N, C-alpha and C positions, 0 to 999 in steps of 0.2 A: 667285765662283770664280776662280782664279789663271789659268786657261787658257781657250782656247775649248772650247764643250762637246763638240764633234766630237773632239777630241784627248784626250779623257779615259776612262778605263776603269780598272777593278779589275785586271786581269792583262792580258799580251800573251803570245803562245807563242813558246818557242824550242825547237823541237822537241817532244819529250814534256814539257816543264818550262813550266809557267806561272809567270810572274815579275810579281810583284806592283808595282802603282804604288803612289806615296804614300797615295791615297786608300783603299788595304786596310787601313791603321795602325788599332790598335784603341786604346781609351781608358785602358790600364792601363800600357802601356810603349811606348815609342819605336819600338822594334826588333821589335814583334810585331805581328801580323796581328788584326784584328778577328776573331770568330766568324763574321759575316756572309758575308764572302767564302769563309771555308771551307765553311760550309754550303751556297754556291752552287755550288762546284767539285763539291762531293759529288752534289748533285741533278744537275748537267750529267751529270756520269758515269753516274748511275743511270739516266736517261731517253735516254741515248745507247746504250746497249747494244742490239743488233738484238732483235727480237722476232717470232717467226712470225705472230703475230696482232697488230691494233692493241690497245695496253694505255694504261691510265692509271696514275699512280702514287697509290694510294690511302693508304699509309701510309708514312712517312719518318721514320727516326730516326738521329740524328747523336750520337755521343758526341764530345764535345771532350776529349781526354786532358790536354791543354797547349796553351798559345798555340803557334800556329804561327810561325815567325820571319818577318819581312819580308825574304824571301829566295825563291829559286825553290821550287817544290813540284812534284809529282807526285802525279797521280791514278791508283790501279789498280782496276777493277772487273769484276766476274763474277757472271754468273747463278749463283746457288746451287742452285737447284730451279725447273726449268721444268715447271709442272704445264698441265694441259688450260685452266684457268681463271684460276690465280693461280700467279704467280712469286715467286720469294724471290730479292733481288738485294743484293750486298755491294759495298762501297766503300772504299777507305782512302786518306789523304792523307798522303803523307810529303815530308819534306826530308831530303837525304840519304839514309842507310839506317833513318833513325828514322821512326816512325809518332807523328801528330799528332793525327788525328782519323779515325773510320771511322763509317761509316753501314750501315744495313739497310734495306730498303725491301721493299712489297708492290707489285708491278705486276699490276692485274686487267685481265682480257680484256674490251674495250668490249663492251657487248650493248644491243639495243633493249629497253626494259621499258616497259610502260605504267603510269604511277605515278597513282593515284587524288590527288586534290586533298588528301583528309584524312589521306594518308602523307606529303605530300611536306614537311609542317614547316617551308614558307619562310617567310621575314619580310623587312620591309623593311630595307635597310641604313641605318646613321646617316648624316645629312648630311654631304654633302662640302662644307666650308667654302670661301669665296672665298680666294684668297691675302691672308695677313696680313703679308707680310713675313718669313715664316720663323721659326724660333727663335732667329736671331742669334747663334749660337755661336761664338766665335773661339778656336784652339788656339794662336795667338802663334807657333807653330813649325812651320807649315807645314800641309800637307792630312792628313784623317783622313777615315774613313769615312762618318760624318755627313753631310759635305759631298758626297756622292755621291746624297745623297737631298732630295726636297722633303718636308717634313713640316707637316701640317695639323691641328691638335687639333680636335676637334667644338667646335660654339661653346659659349662657356662653359667647358669644361674642367671638367665638374663631375663626370665619371667619366673614368677613365683609358681614353681611346678618341682614337685617333689614326689618321689617313690617311697613308699612305705611298706616293710614287712614285719609284723607283729610275731616276735619270736619266742613268744611263751604263751602257755594256755591262760585263757580268760580264769578258768575253773579246773584246779589241780585234777589230774585224771580224765579231761575231757578234750575232744579233739576241737580244735577251732572250725566253726561253721564259716560259710562264705559269710553270712549276713553279719554275724559277730564281728568277723574282721573288718568289714567295710564301717559298723558301728564304732567300733573302737578308735579306729583311724579317722573318722569323719569328724571327731571333735578338733582335729588339727585345721579344718578348712581355713579359718583367718590365720591361725598361728604359723600356716606356710609362708606369709609375706613377712613375718616376724623373723622366721627361721633364716629367710633370705637375708634379712638385715643384720642377722646375729651372723651369718657365714662372712660377711663383708666387713664387719666391726664388732668384736668380742664385747665391748663395752656399750653396746646399743641400748641394752636394757636399762642402763642409768643415764642415757642421754635422750631416749625417746621422748617426742613431744606430747604422745598421747598416751594412754593405759586404757586397753578394750578387754572386756571379757564377754562372753556368749552366754546369755541365758537360754538360749535354745538351739538346736540344730534339728534340721529335716533333711532327710533322705528320699530321692525319687529315684526308683530302680526299675529298669525295665529286664533286666536278666541276672541271675546271682553271676556273683565274682567267681572265676576262674583262678586258680592257681594260689599262690601266698604273697604276691607283690599287687598293691594297689597305687595308682597314680593319682594326686590330688592337683588339679590344674586350677589355682584360685585366682579370683579377682576380688579386689574389697574396695568400697565406697565409704570414706569418712566425711562427715559435715560437722559444723561448728554449733549443731545443737543438742549434742550429746549422744547421738546415735549413728550407727554405721550398718553398714550390710557387707556380707561375705558369700560368695558363692563360688562352686567349684564342677569341674568337668571331672568325672571319677572314669578312669581307663583301669583294665587288667591288659595281660599281655596281648590278648586277642583285640582289644580294642575298648570302645566305650560302654559303659555300664549303667550310666544315670547320672545323677545330680546332687550335689548337698550345698545347703545354703544355712546361713545363721544371721541371726539379728545380734547386732552388739551393743552393750552398753560402752559409752567413751567418755572418758574423764580426763583431765591435767597430768602430768607426771607425779604430782602430789600424792596421785590415789595408788601409786606404785607400794606394792610391799617391801619391807626390807629384805625379804628372804630374796628377792631376786638378784642380790649380790651374789647368791651362791652359784647361778648360770653366768655370771660375768667375771668369773674368777678373783673374786675379792671374798673374804670372809664376811659374814653376816653380822 
């Protein structure tokens, strides 16, 4: 990292606006944000709305209509419907007067329920490996989102299963909440498969037969994440009609917390941006 960890963050506040740092940059174009910080701001807005009773976000869906510029953005949120047990919440991310992303969420009122072990469905989390030096990416032209994460594949990387730890605040001066950690990381749902290929072949992005991008991300969570590490265990399916799906089981150190899923726009290698050479060790 090029600066002290305590000085790094994805956004800082200027009034009602969130100003992105260079860490918010995405892999497609140098002047646009990665989807992860956008998801984080939308999740932050969804959980920040006041509730009459304690609630948890059980479902969060974000539509990324287009890449947000690497420029100040605003987030607006409202409770669409406040029921006795379930609330529907909306949020939008705007740059200037244009909307770039929106989210809907279900917030469920907390309640104590005695759940028999047979209904729990709990399973052990995949092992969190020791630090092996990270992925070793270099973009050659400054910071980008992946440098905000510590990324540890499961031993052997035989399946697309990776542990992530977001190492910087979403907003300067604010502690990361469990939901924000999950939302920011969930944009990697499909990318875990790509990370696996890149780990085995540094030039994979220059050789890939298909290019995919996710216009949406959905989280279904049955409990809040605990700790700093989130495991994303992905499965992806690509077809020849131009679309694909990716889904993942999500774990913290205690066990499963829910699922993430994405729809994918798929095109041939000619759709890959020239900037991908940054991640393959070549000049752009």
